[in-house]
N, C-alpha and C positions, 0 to 999 in steps of 0.2 A: 504494499499500499504505500509506503513512504517513498517508493520510486515514481508513483505516479502523479502524487500531489505538485512536485514542481513542474511537470509537463503541463499539467491542466492550468495552473497558475501562469505559465509562460503563454499557454495559449489564451489565456483570458487577457493579459496585458497585451498580447500581439493583436487581438481583436480590437481591443480599445484604442490601441495607437493607430491602426489602420485606420478605425473609424475618425479620430482626431485629425489624421493626415488628410482623408478625404474632406472633412469640414473645411481644413485650412486651406485646400485646394479650391475649393467652389467659393468660400467667402473671401479670398485674398484681395479680390478688387474693391470689396467694400472697406478694407483696410488702407488699400493704397490711395483710393480716390475720396477722400471724405468731402472734399468741397463741392460736391454734386448737391449736397444738403443745403448749400448756402442760396437764400432766396434773394433776387435782385428784381429791381423795377425802375422805371423810368427811362429817360433817354441819357446818354452820355453828357458830360459837362460841355459847356460852351467851348468852340474851338477845336473839339475833336470830331473827326469824320468816321463815321460807322461804315465798315465794309463787311459786306455778306459774302462768305465763301460756301461753296457747295462741294461735298464728297458724297461717296457712297454710303456713309454712315448718316448723313443728314446735313442740314444746314448749320453753318458755323458763324460764330459772330468774332469780328476782330474792330480794334480801334485805332485809327490813325491819327498821330499826333504830329502835325506840320511843325519842320523847323522854324525856329524864332528868326525874326529879322532876314527871311530869305528874300532876294531880289527877283524880280520877273526872268523867268528862263533860266535861272540858276540851279545847277544839280547839287543836291546835298547827299552827305552819307545818311544811311538809316540802320538803326538798330531794331532787330526783330527780337521782341522780349516774350520769354515762356515763364511764367510764374510757378509757384508751388503746389503742392497738392492740396492744400488747406486755404486757397485764395481763389478770388475771381478778378477778372480785369478791372472791375469798378474798384477795387482797393489800390490800384497802381499808379494812376496819373502823378500823384505826389512823388512817389517814389523813383519815378522816371525823369521827373522834371530836369535832373543834372544832365542827362543826355541832350536835351533841347538847349540848356545854356551853353553846352560844347557846340550848338550849331547843326545838330543831327535830328533827323525826324525820326519817330518812335511808331513801331506797331506792336500794339498789345494783341496778342492771340488767345483767344477763350478755346478751352478743350471741349470736345464733346461731352454733352451732359452736364456741362457746367454753365451757370449763368443762363444766358439767353441762347446757347447753343443746343440743338438737339442730339440725339444719338447717345451712345455709351463709350465712355472712355476704356481705352485699352490701348497697348503698344501700336497696334495697326492703324486704328482711327485717329490717334493722336498725331502717328507720322503723317499720315493722310492729310490731316487738317494743316499740319505744319507747311508741308509742301503746297498746298491749295493756297494757303496765306501768302506765302512767298511770291507764287507766280501772279497772284491778284495785285499785290502792292507794286510789283515792278512795272506794272502798267502805269502808273503815276508820274507825270512828266516832270516831277520836282525829285525824283529817287535816281541818284547815281547808282547804276547796277554794278559799277566795280568798288563800290565802297559800301558793301553790306556787311555790318556786323550781327553775329548771332549771340544772344544772350540768353542763359539758362539758369535758374536757381532751383536748388533742391529738385524735386521732380522734373522742374523745366529743364534741367540739366540734360534728360534724355530726350525730351523732345529737341532741346538745340542740337545734340548730337547727332539726332536722327536726320534732321534737316541738312546738318553741314555735311553729312555722307552723300546727299542726293542733290544738293544745289551748290554752286559756287559761292563762296563769301571771301570777304577780306580778312576777318579775324573771328576768333572764337573766345567768348568769356564765359566761364562757368563758376556758378556762386555755391558753395555748399552742395556741391554735386557728388554722386556714387559712382564707383568704378562700374558697378552693374548692381542690379537687385538681388543677384543670387546670394551674396554674402549674408543678407537679413534672414534667409531661411533659418540659419542656426538660431536666431533669436525666437523663433517660433518652434524650435526642435523637429524641423522637417528637412527632409533632403532638397538639395539645390535644384534638382530637377524637376521639382513640383511648382517651381516659379512659373507663372505663365507670361509676364510681362518683363523681359529680362532688362531692357535697355542697356545694351552693353557699350556704356561709353567709352570703356578703354578699349576696345577695338577701334573706335572711331578715332580717338585722338591720337593712337598710334599711327594711324595712316594720315592722318590731316596734316598738311604741310605749311598752312598759314600760320601767322602767329596765334598763340594760344595764352589766355590769362586765366590763371585759376586762384579763386578765393575760397577761404575757408576760416570758421571760427575754431581757435585752437582749444576751446573748452565744448565743442559741440558733441553733444551727447546723443543726437537724434542720427546724424549722419556723421560718424567720427572723421577727424581730420585725416586719418589713414587713408581714406578714399581718395582725396585729392593728391596726397602724396604719391599713391599708386599711380594715378593719372600723370603725375609729372615724371615718375619712373618711366612709364610707358611712351611719353612724349618728352623726351629732354629738352626740346627747344621750348618748352612751355614755361611761363612764369609763374611761380606759386607765392601768393602773399595771405599770410595768416594774420588775423587780428585777435586780439584777448577778448573773445566773445563767446557766446553758444550759438544756438541754430536761429532762434527766433528773434534775439536780439542785435544780428548782424545786419548792417556794419555798426560798431559802436560810434563811428564819428564819419558822417554822411560827406563830411569836406575832404576829409582824407580818402575817402573812397573813391570819389570822383576824380580826386587829383590822381591817384594812381591809373585810373582808367584813361584820364587824358594824356598822360605820359605815354602809356601803353600804345593809344590809339595814334598818337603823332609819331612814334616809332615804327608803328605798322603801316604808315602812310596814309591812314585813314583821315586823320584832321590837317594833314600838310597842305592841303588846297584852300583851307579856310582862311 
């Protein structure tokens, strides 16, 4: 009898773990994309141009913020901005104002299922939305197609890298990004192969030949700074800047944040013509 009890116990544990792993597989997108529950209403603030984009997953929203003090017929650089998983584009106009002060236009891209966008968020639909937004905004006369900067923070790093792998850009900026989502499987005690939306940023930056700027908070407990350090290892030409902050209080100094960006973009040739 004593030989069978451990086997029965192991069997029960195995069944319980299999059930847990199945639940984690099914429910992981509810964990990864919490911003779907954020309710929005009303029109964008004055001066912002809404752009509707369409993909196979549905209609998407994007907001174009024109460059400040632009002269008629003048081409200006553009930053395409992808936000974190707990945000919507309505939160962002003040955060990205520094780019406009640098003379750049800004495109804020909403994810499927977030805000005013239909569909469901996953790696495939987010990638398709990013590409469609890029193609739509490049039709605008004030945008210089040779000076496109792609920016992603947190989850947005995955969208930014997905776009950088599919469309040309002059520079890539990643804030508090992950190398991929697979390492997070350990936190939930499940094998990495069960991760459905991988966002392999490491593979993208290792192949990306334009300038890369990496930001991370040295006290980040949500996406540890080791992720950005790994991205820099994979892309030795990338510059990594760490600030003494966590994930949600980054950057601790907005003026310094945009100073670093301005120097980087001037070195990259993006701001050289301003």
